[in-house]
N, C-alpha and C positions, 0 to 999 in steps of 0.2 A: 400412137398408143399400142397398136397391135404388135409393133416391134418389141414392146415391153411385156408381151405375153398376156395382155388383158383378155383376149378372146379365149385362150386356153384356160385361164384362171376362172372365168365365168362358168365355162362348161364343168370344170373340175369341182368348183364350189357348189354349183347347183346339184350335181350328182351326189356329192358328199352329204348335202342337206336333204337329199331325196325330194326335190321339188321339180316341177315341170317348168318349161319356158313360160307357159301361161300363168302359173302361180307367181313367178318372179315378175312378170309383166304387170300383173294386177297390183302387186305391192308397190311397184314403182310408178304406176299410173301410165303405162305405155302399152303398145300393142305387142302381141306375141311375135309379130313379124320384126319388130325392132330388136327384141332379144335375139332372134334368129340371126339378124344381120350382124349384131355385135359378136356373136359366137363364130360366125363365118368371116369375121374381120372385114366386112363390107362397109361398116360404119362404126362410130364410137359414140358412147353416151356423153352428154354435156357434163360440166363439172358438178352441177347440182345433183344430177342422177348418180354420179360417182360417189358423192357424199352419202346419198341414201343407200346405195348398194353396199358401200363399205360398212355402214351402220348395221345393215341387215345381216351381213356375214360376220359382224363383230371383229373388224380388222381396220387397219389404216388404209388410206388411199394408196400409199406406196406399196403395201402388201398386195392390194387388190390388182394394181396394174403391173406388178412384178418389177417395180423399180427398187434398186438397191443402191442407196446413196453412199454406203461405206464399202470399200473394197478390202479384200484380204491382202496380206503381204505378197502372196504368190500372184494375185491378180495385178497388183501394182507393178511387180517385176515384169510380168508379161507385157503389160501396156508399155512400160518404159523401153523394153527390148524392141517391141514392135515399132514404136515411134523413132527410136534411134536408128533402126534399119531404114525407116522412111526417110529420115534426114540424109542417110547415106546414099540411097538408091532412087528416091523419087524427087520430083521438082520441089524446091524449098517451099514454095507457096502451098502446095498440097500438104506437106508435112506440118507446117505451122497452123494451117486451118484445122487440121485434124486435132492438133494439140489444143487449140482454143475451144473446139467443140467438146472435147473431153473435160476440159476445165469447167465449162459451163454445166455440163451434165453432173459432174461430181464435185460441185463447188463446196459442199459441206464435208467432203472426205479430206480432212486436212493433211494426213500423211501423203496422200496422192497429189494434192495440190502443191505440197512442198516439193515433191519429186518432179512435177511438171515445171516448177520454177527452176529447179536444178537443170532440167533438160534445156530450157531456154537459155540459161546461163552458159551452158556448154555448146550451144549451137547458134546463138543469135548472130555471130559474126559471119555465118554463111549467107545471110541476107544480102541482096545485091547493093542496096543503098544504105547510107548512114541513117536516113530517116526511118527506113524499115527496121534497122537494128535498134534504134532508139524506141520505136513503138513496142517492139518485143520486150525490151528491158523494162519499159514502163508497165507493161502488162504483168510481167513477173513480179515487179515491185508491188503492184496492187494486190496480187495474190498473197504475197508475204504479209502485207498489211492486213488483209482479211483474216489470215491465220492468227496474227498477233491480237486482233480485236476480239476474236470469237473462240479460239481454241483454248481448252483448259489444261492441255498436256504441256507441262513445263519444258520437257525435252524438245518437243516439236517447235514450241515458241522460241526456244533458244536458238535452234537451227534456223528458223525463219528470220530472226533478228540478224544473225550473222550473214545470211544470204542476202537479205534486203540491203545491208550495209555494203556488201561486195557489189551488188548490182548498181547501187547508187554511186559507188566509186567509179564504175565504168562510164557513168554519165557525167563525171566531173563534179559531183555534188559533195565536195570535201567537207563542207561545214555540216551538212546533214549527217554524214558518216561520223564525224567527231561527236555530234550531239547524241547519236545512237549508241556509240560504243564506249566513249570516255567514262561514263558512269559504271559500266560493267566490266571494264578491262583493267581496272586498277590492280597491279600485281601485289599490292600490300594487303589486299582483302583477306580475311581469314578463310573465305570460301576456297581460296587456292589450296588449302590444306585438307579439303574434304576427302580427296582420294587416299591420302595417307591414313586418315582416321578410319576410313572404310576398310582398308586392308588390315589394320590392327584389330578392328572389330571382328573381321572374319577369323583371324588367328585366335582371338580370345574365345570365340564361339566354337572353335574346333573345326571350322569349315576351311580346311587348308587348301583344297582344290580351288575353291572360289578365290581365295587370297592369291594363289599362284597365277590363276587365270587373269585376275584383274591387274596384278602388277606387271604381267607380261604385256597386256594390251596397253597399259599406261607407258611402259618403257618403249614400245613400238611407236606410239603416237608422239612421245617426247622426241624420239629419234627423227621422225618425219618432220616435226615442227622445228627441230634444231637445224636441219638442212634447209628447210623452207625459210627460216629466219636468216640463215647465212646468205641465201640468194638475195634477200632484200638488203642485207648489210653490204654485199659486194656492189650493188647498184648505188647505194647511198655514199659509199666511200670510193667510188670508181677513180676519183682523181688523187687518191692516196694509195699509190701502188704498194708501199711497204706494209700498210695495214691489211690491204687486200691479200697480199701474199701470205701473211700470218693466218688470216681466216682460211684461205685455201689449204694451207698446210694442215691446219688443225682439223678441218672438216674432211679432207681426204683421208686422214688417219682414221677418223671415226667411221667413215664410209667403208674403208677397207676392212676394219675389224668386224663390222656388222654385215659385210658382204652386200652392201646396199645396191650395187649394180645388178645383183640377182634378186634381192628381196623386193626392191622397189625401183626397177629400171627407169620408170618415168621421172621420178623425183631425182634420181641420180643423173639422168640425161639433162634435166633442167639446170642442175648445179654445174655440170661440165660445160654446158653451153654458156652460162653466165660467166664462168671462169675464162672461157675463150674470148668473150666480149671484153672483159676487163684487160686481159693481156694485149689484145689487138689494139684497144683504144690507147694503151700506153706504149705502143711500139714494140712490144715483146712478141715478135712474130713466131719464133720457135716455140715458145710456151703456149701461144694461142693455138698453133697447129696441133700440139700435143693434146691440149684440152679438147679440141674438136675430134681428135682420134678417139678419145674416151667417150665423147658424145656419140660418135658413130657406132661404137660397139653397143651402147645401151639402146639406141634407136633400132639398130639392126636386130637385136634380140626381141624387141617388141614386135617388129614387123614379121619376124620369122615364126613367132609363136602361133600355134594353131588357133588359140583363143587368148585374147588379152584379158587376164583376170588378176584380181588381188589375191595374195597368198602369203602363207607363212613359210618357215623353213625349219631346219633341224633345231635351231636355237629357239625360235618363236613357234614352238610346237602346239600352242593353244590358240593360235590366231585363226586358223581355218574355221573352227567352230564359231568364233566371234564374228568373223566375216560373213558367215552364212546367216547370221542374225541381223545384219545390216539391211536397211530398206531395199537396196538393190543387190544384196548378196555379193557374190564375187565379180559381178559385171563391171567392166570398165565404163565410166560415164561417157567416154568418147570413142569413136570408131577409128579404124585405120585410115579411112578417107580424111578424117579431120587431121590426123598426124601428117599425111602427105601434103595437105593444103597448107599446113603451117610450116613445113620444112622449107618451102621456097621463100616464104617471108623471112624465116630465120636466117637463111644464108644471104639474104639481101640486107642484113644489118649494116648501117653506115660504118661501124667500127671495123668491118672486114675489108674495107676499101684497100688497105695496105697489103692484104694477102690474097685478094680475090683472083689474081692471076698466077698464084703459086700452084705448081703441079699437084701438091698434096691436097690443097683446098679444093681444086677442081675435081680431083678424084673422089674425095669424100662427098662432095655435092652430087656428082653423077651417081655414085653408089646408092645414095639415099633417095634421090628424086626420080631415078629412072626405073623404079620397081614397077 
């Protein structure tokens, strides 16, 4: 309790109310020595006395002991950044135990609990065993379920549902995911047009800056989603090279026009990598190596950056202000350590068996894994 500033609060409140230790002790039915020990953090009152004391000072028990169940946006960001560093530099078990402790402490702070779920989503694979990985995923799923059952914020609940579905997918629970998402992911729903109506409403109300800002954010997210969907399409149609080549051609054109390699190098790198996998799996060695070269440039820019952050550019000049409003701001959810650990796995993909001894493949692999 003293770590929550109970002792300091008793001293402050007693002085504000201009009462002595003896007067407070008389009201609570304890000795003056007991109050003295509380104020010196030598002992703490039991729960019934806390109730009496909170009533005496006309406040909640949380206020009395200095417990703040809700965190500010800046506090959430600080905690996330601190935990992300722990996962990068400390033993995994220490980092996850600290994460679990904070989840228990701030179990009713739903925005923070959601970000702790994101943190687990981004780092669970660092656990040594599959059993440990599953336990972490299960914990994050339970947090998302707690949010969905108790939180009244529609936006947070929407994010929690999407994250719960992703986590369930990692555990192979396809039927659960279908049950969660099929009712809300119908593209024919009128709700898909909400964004267009909002922009038009902004224009009608003369709030042109809001309209421009919203449409720019939406265009950016549509771009990221388009490339993300293309990644999945390449995997689904990997045995249909002709269709994959058409997808690659179209998406590369879009990415080039929007300077995706600079705007979002992580997403661009994922696309180039999946392109390389498709070409290699179909025996197109030259094209696979070309795609890996593009992948190399994107990853190199990420690793060379002083700080990996989300950002806009000359065209998306309203993005930075929006990014700053995100729960984690411009922080990348994963660290350089995570990138390095995944590169070795990436180059070990079975599709690359036909080019693994090629000088260009070996050069690219050494360049990115020997940093």
